[in-house]
C-alpha positions in Angstrom: 65.6 2.7 25.6 63.5 -0.3 26.2 60.9 1.4 28.0 60.6 4.3 25.2 59.8 1.1 22.8 57.7 -0.6 24.2 55.6 3.0 25.0 55.8 3.3 21.2 54.9 -0.4 20.2 51.9 -0.3 22.8 50.5 3.3 21.1 51.3 1.7 17.9 49.1 -1.4 18.7 46.7 1.0 20.1 46.2 2.9 16.4 46.2 -0.7 15.2 43.3 -1.3 17.4 41.5 1.9 17.2 41.7 1.5 13.2 40.5 -2.1 13.1 37.4 -1.3 15.7 36.7 2.0 13.2 36.7 -0.9 10.0 34.5 -3.0 12.1 32.0 0.2 13.3 31.5 1.2 9.3 31.1 -2.6 7.9 28.5 -2.9 10.8 27.2 0.5 9.6 27.0 -0.5 5.9 25.5 -3.9 6.9 22.9 -2.8 8.8 21.9 -0.5 6.2 21.8 -2.9 3.7 19.8 -4.7 6.0 16.9 -1.6 6.1 16.9 -1.8 2.5 16.6 -5.3 2.1 13.8 -5.0 4.7 11.9 -2.1 3.0 11.9 -3.2 0.3 9.5 -5.6 1.1 6.9 -3.5 2.7 3.8 -2.9 0.2 1.8 -0.1 -0.5 -1.1 -1.6 1.1 0.9 -2.2 4.0 1.8 1.8 3.9 -1.9 2.5 3.2 -3.1 0.6 6.4 -0.6 2.6 9.1 -2.4 5.7 6.9 -6.8 4.2 8.0 -8.2 7.2 9.3 -5.9 9.7 7.6 -7.0 12.0 4.7 -5.1 10.6 2.2 -4.8 12.1 -2.0 -4.9 9.4 -4.5 -4.3 9.7 -8.2 -6.2 6.3 -10.1 -5.5 4.9 -13.3 -8.4 6.6 -15.9 -10.0 8.3 -12.6 -7.8 11.3 -11.6 -7.2 12.8 -8.7 -9.0 10.7 -5.5 -8.8 12.7 -1.6 -11.0 11.2 1.5 -10.5 9.6 4.6 -8.9 6.1 4.1 -11.4 3.8 5.8 -10.7 0.8 5.4 -7.3 -1.4 3.6 -7.8 -5.0 2.2 -6.2 -7.3 -0.1 -5.9 -5.3 -2.9 -8.3 -2.2 -2.4 -8.9 0.4 -0.2 -12.4 2.9 0.6 -12.3 6.3 0.4 -14.6 8.4 1.8 -15.0 12.2 1.2 -18.4 14.3 1.4 -20.7 11.6 1.7 -19.0 9.6 -1.2 -17.6 6.5 -1.0 -14.7 5.3 -3.5 -13.4 1.2 -3.3 -9.9 1.8 -4.9 -8.9 -1.0 -7.0 -4.5 -0.9 -5.0 -3.1 -1.9 -8.4 -4.8 1.0 -10.2 -3.4 3.6 -8.1 -0.8 5.7 -9.8 0.2 7.8 -6.6 -0.3 8.4 -3.3 -0.3 11.2 -0.6 -0.6 12.2 3.0 0.3 9.0 3.3 1.9 7.8 6.8 5.9 7.4 6.9 5.5 3.7 8.7 4.4 0.5 7.8 1.9 -2.2 9.5 3.3 -5.6 8.9 0.1 -8.0 7.1 0.4 -10.7 10.7 -0.8 -7.3 12.2 -3.5 -6.5 10.2 -7.3 -6.8 11.1 -8.8 -9.7 10.6 -11.1 -8.2 7.8 -8.3 -6.8 5.9 -8.2 -10.7 4.4 -11.6 -9.7 2.6 -11.0 -10.0 -1.3 -12.6 -7.9 -3.7 -15.3 -10.1 -4.2 -16.4 -9.4 -0.8 -16.3 -6.3 -1.1 -18.3 -6.1 -4.3 -20.7 -8.5 -2.3 -21.3 -5.4 0.2 -22.5 -3.3 -2.5 -25.2 -6.1 -3.8 -28.3 -4.2 -4.6 -26.5 -0.8 -4.0 -26.2 2.3 -7.3 -22.6 2.2 -7.8 -21.1 4.1 -10.8 -17.9 1.5 -11.9 -14.5 3.3 -13.5 -12.7 1.3 -15.9 -9.0 0.8 -16.3 -9.9 2.1 -20.3 -11.4 5.3 -18.8 -14.9 4.3 -19.3 -17.7 4.0 -16.6 -20.4 1.4 -16.0 -23.7 2.8 -14.1 -26.4 0.9 -12.1 -27.5 -1.3 -9.7 -24.8 -3.9 -8.4 -26.0 -7.3 -9.0 -24.2 -10.8 -8.3 -20.5 -11.3 -8.4 -18.5 -13.6 -9.5 -15.4 -15.1 -9.2 -13.7 -12.1 -11.2 -16.7 -10.6 -12.4 -19.4 -8.3 -11.1 -22.7 -8.0 -12.7 -24.0 -4.7 -13.7 -28.1 -3.6 -14.0 -28.2 -0.3 -15.8 -31.6 1.8 -15.6 -32.6 0.5 -19.3 -31.2 -2.7 -20.9 -29.1 -5.9 -20.6 -27.3 -6.5 -17.4 -23.4 -5.2 -17.8 -20.7 -8.4 -16.8 -17.1 -6.5 -15.7 -14.2 -8.0 -15.1 -12.5 -7.5 -12.1 -9.3 -6.4 -14.1 -11.1 -3.9 -15.4 -12.1 -1.9 -12.9 -10.0 0.9 -11.3 -12.6 2.3 -8.8 -16.0 1.8 -7.6 -18.4 5.0 -6.5 -21.9 4.4 -4.7 
């Protein structure tokens, strides 16, 4: 009888241990999922786009519409898309939707040094060139890119006075 009692006790203890192990595994799985969600909540659109450099992507940009082409560069607040000899400098906060984006992301620490160049650097790179500035209002300013200030760019149309465009008004620049 003692032997039978010991066996039942051992079986009971084994079952308890299995239940505890199962509960721990389930709890650990939930914790891992929660941590993954919390980590992913820190992934930016720029980080997803950085993982997509060199790929064909499709963006819908506020007051510009759909833009498709090869994603050439991603930097601080902007990206560069090229298609058919046309380059689009797109402000990331004007992007409404993106398709064709890589499923992964590149952490900002792993970005190339050139990706830290802000919008001012990109616009200074266009100085002297003709461009069409598409504004968030739906309007456009066309002309030669002139001086670039801390938060604005001058555009010299073919006739008339230069137009000063606030960066906050920009959605995209086509050159």
